[in-house]
Structure formats: C-alpha cells, structure tokens
C-alpha positions as CSV (number, residue, x, y, z in Angstrom):
1,N,-2.7,-4.6,2.5
2,K,-4.4,-6.4,-0.3
3,A,-4.4,-9.7,1.6
4,F,-7.1,-8.2,3.8
5,F,-8.9,-6.1,1.1
6,D,-12.5,-7.1,1.7
7,Y,-12.1,-7.1,5.5
8,V,-10.7,-3.5,5.4
9,V,-13.4,-2.3,3.0
10,Q,-16.0,-3.4,5.5
11,Q,-14.4,-1.2,8.3
12,G,-15.7,2.1,7.1
13,P,-16.5,4.5,4.3
14,A,-13.8,5.1,1.8
15,I,-13.1,4.8,-1.9
16,W,-11.1,1.6,-2.2
17,Q,-9.0,0.7,-5.3
18,E,-8.0,-2.9,-5.8
19,E,-5.2,-2.2,-8.2
20,A,-2.9,0.6,-7.1
21,R,0.4,0.7,-5.2
22,W,-0.6,4.1,-3.9
23,V,-3.4,6.6,-4.4
24,E,-3.2,10.4,-4.5
25,S,-6.4,12.4,-3.7
26,G,-5.8,16.1,-3.2
27,R,-3.4,16.6,-0.4
28,F,-3.8,12.9,0.8
29,V,-1.6,10.1,-0.4
30,T,-2.2,6.5,0.9
31,S,-0.5,3.2,0.1
32,S,-1.6,-0.4,-0.1
33,G,1.1,-2.0,2.0
34,V,4.5,-1.6,3.6
35,S,6.7,-1.7,0.4
36,A,4.0,0.3,-1.4
37,G,4.4,2.9,1.3
38,I,8.1,3.2,0.4
39,D,7.1,3.6,-3.3
40,M,4.5,6.2,-2.2
41,S,7.0,8.1,-0.1
42,L,9.5,8.2,-3.0
43,A,6.7,9.6,-5.2
44,V,6.0,12.3,-2.6
45,L,9.7,13.2,-2.5
46,E,9.6,13.4,-6.3
47,R,6.7,15.7,-6.2
48,F,8.3,18.1,-3.8
49,F,12.0,17.8,-4.5
50,G,12.3,16.3,-8.0
51,R,13.0,12.9,-9.5
52,S,16.7,13.0,-9.0
53,V,16.3,13.4,-5.2
54,A,13.8,10.5,-5.1
55,Q,16.1,8.3,-7.1
56,M,19.0,9.3,-4.9
57,V,17.0,8.3,-1.7
58,A,16.0,5.0,-3.3
59,Q,19.6,4.2,-4.3
60,S,21.0,5.2,-1.0
61,T,18.5,3.0,0.9
62,E,19.2,0.1,-1.5
63,Y,15.6,0.1,-2.6
64,V,14.3,-0.7,-6.1
65,W,11.6,1.9,-6.6
66,N,8.3,0.9,-8.4
67,D,7.6,4.4,-9.5
68,D,4.3,3.7,-11.3
69,A,1.3,3.6,-8.9
70,S,-0.8,1.8,-11.5
71,I,1.6,-1.2,-11.8
72,D,0.7,-3.4,-8.8
73,P,2.3,-6.8,-8.9
74,F,0.5,-7.8,-5.7
75,T,-3.1,-7.5,-7.0
76,G,-3.2,-11.3,-7.0
77,N,-2.9,-11.2,-3.2
78,I,-6.4,-9.8,-2.8
79,N,-8.1,-11.5,0.1
80,T,-5.5,-14.3,0.4
81,A,-5.3,-13.7,4.2
82,V,-9.1,-13.8,4.8
83,P,-9.0,-17.1,6.6
84,Y,-6.4,-15.6,9.0
85,V,-8.8,-12.7,9.8
86,D,-11.4,-15.2,11.1
87,Y,-8.7,-17.2,13.0
88,L,-7.2,-14.1,14.7
89,R,-10.6,-12.7,15.6
90,D,-11.7,-16.0,17.1
91,S,-8.4,-16.4,18.9
92,F,-8.5,-13.0,20.5
93,S,-12.2,-13.1,21.4
94,E,-11.6,-16.3,23.4
95,R,-9.2,-14.5,25.7
C-alpha cells in the first residue's frame, strides 16, 4: 500500500515502483494495494483466458476495472500513513 511506501521499502530487498497499480516480473505479479490486487487479478485472468473473460468477471462482480497498470490514481498517497506507523509501533511495543 502506497500509504506505507517508505516503511515497506526499508523491510527488505526488492525493486519498488512508486507509480504502478501492479507489476509483472517473469512469473510473478504483485500489486500495490487491495483494489490494485483486484485489477492485477483481472489482468492475470486476461493473460490466461482473454480479455472478454476478464471483463465478464469484472462486470459480474460489479467492479470497475482499471486495466492499465501504469495509471495509478493513488500515487499521491505515498507515505500518507507514515505517522500511523510510528504510532502503531509505539502502541504495540508498550504492551
């Protein structure tokens, strides 16, 4: 989730992309959040079963599919939750 971007980047080695709904790297596909995961899943369905199947699943689940991984309307959310990370860490460490 982009709201925790810098925090997650510090957790381990990976190639992180700030602006992407999902990223495909070989046989791996990862998303940047919950709704991005739905978009990603529909893209995977499209890859294996064709666009019409992916569109049918989106329609039947009443989901508006953002089918372009490079269009990420939530890039502006990068690190917006950082104050909450510190708060939650401090809250749990006190217990």
